[in-house]
Structures are given as structure tokens and as C-alpha cells.
N, C-alpha and C positions, 0 to 999 in steps of 0.2 A: 504494500500500500504506500502511496505517495504521502509525504509529509505536507501538512497544511500549515501555512504561516499567515500572519496578518500583513496586509498590504494596504496602502492608501492610494486611491485612484482619483485623479482629477481629469474628467472627461474633456473639458475644454482645451486643456494643454496636452492631452494624450500622455499623461504622466502617471507612471506606476512606481511607487517607492515603498520602502520598508519603514520609513519614519514619517510621522505626521508633520505636515507644513500647512497649518490652517490658513495662512495668509496667501496661499498659492491659488486660491479659487475654491469652488465648491468641491469638497473632498468627501470621498466615500470610502468607508472601511470595509474591506473584504477579507475572507478567509479562503486562501487559494493554494493550489499546488503549483509546481513549476509548469506543468502542462496547461493549467488554467491561465497562468500569466502569459504563456506563449500564445494561446488563443486570443487573449485580449490584445496583445501586441500586434498580432496579425490583423485583427479588426481595426485597430488604429491605423495601420498602414493602408488598409483598404479605404478607410475614411479619407485619408489624405489623397490617395490616388483619385477617388471619385470626386472629391472636392476640387482637385486640380482640373479634372475633365469638365466639371460643371462650370468652373470659373472661366475656362477657355471660351465658352459660348458667350460670355458677357462681352468679350472683345470682338464679337462678330454680330453686329446688329442685324436684325431681320433674318438671321440664319438659326431658326429655332428647331430645325428638324430633329436634332438629337438631344436638345437641351432637356426636354421633359424626361427622357429615359435616364440621363445622367443624374438629374435631380432626384428622381425616384430611387435610383441605386444608392445615392448618398444618404437619403432618408432611411432606407432599409438598413444600411450599415449602422447608422446612429441608433436605430431601434435595437439592433442586435447587441450593440455595445451596452446599452442600458439594461437590456434583458440579462446579459451575462453578469453585469455588476449587481443587479438585483438578485440573481440566482446565488451568487457567491457572497452577497452582502450580509453583514451582521444585522441583528434586529434593528439597531439604530439606523443603519443605512437603508434598510427596507422601508422604515417609517419615513425617512427623509424623502425617498423617491416617491412614496405614496403621497406625501404632502405636496410635492412638486407637481403632481398630476401628470407625470410623463406618459403614463399608459391610458389616460382618459380618452 
């Protein structure tokens, strides 16, 4: 069985660390294995890639043919990130996400 450790995740900054830095943004405490952390890192990389793709369309006015698809892909990755954080989250983290209304 893999060892679970406490980590602190800031979704806005795509930051995962072992020490709490409350001034770094909205921080979520999770209990995760190395494999869980790898999955989150992969999701953060996908978010960056899809964000870059979606932003590229902003530089091409009136060329929206692929923009909706890229925006939807970006939104799906964000949703997956929050679901993973919620799944791994401590009770305090789950309460914080519920209060934020992310899944409403």
C-alpha cells in the first residue's frame, strides 16, 4: 500500500506542496499518495496546455471555429482538478469546496 501524506494545493497557481503557505491563495489540504500527486500534476499540465490553446483564439478575431471546443476542454480539466482535490480532501477542504459552490 502506498503511503498517504498531507499536501497543500493551490489550484490557481497549480501549486502542490508539503507545507502550508496560507498567503499563496486559496489553499486546500489533501491526503494523497505519490500516485495521486502525479495525477494532479498531470491535470495541471493539461490545464495549462488547454489554457494556452484557448488563449490563442483570442488573438484571432472572428476565427471562433475551434474556440468553443478548447474552452470546453479547459473547463473539463478544471472540473477534474476540483473533483480530485475534493476526493483527496480533508473534511475541512471538502467543506470549503462545498461552501464555494464549485459543483453547483
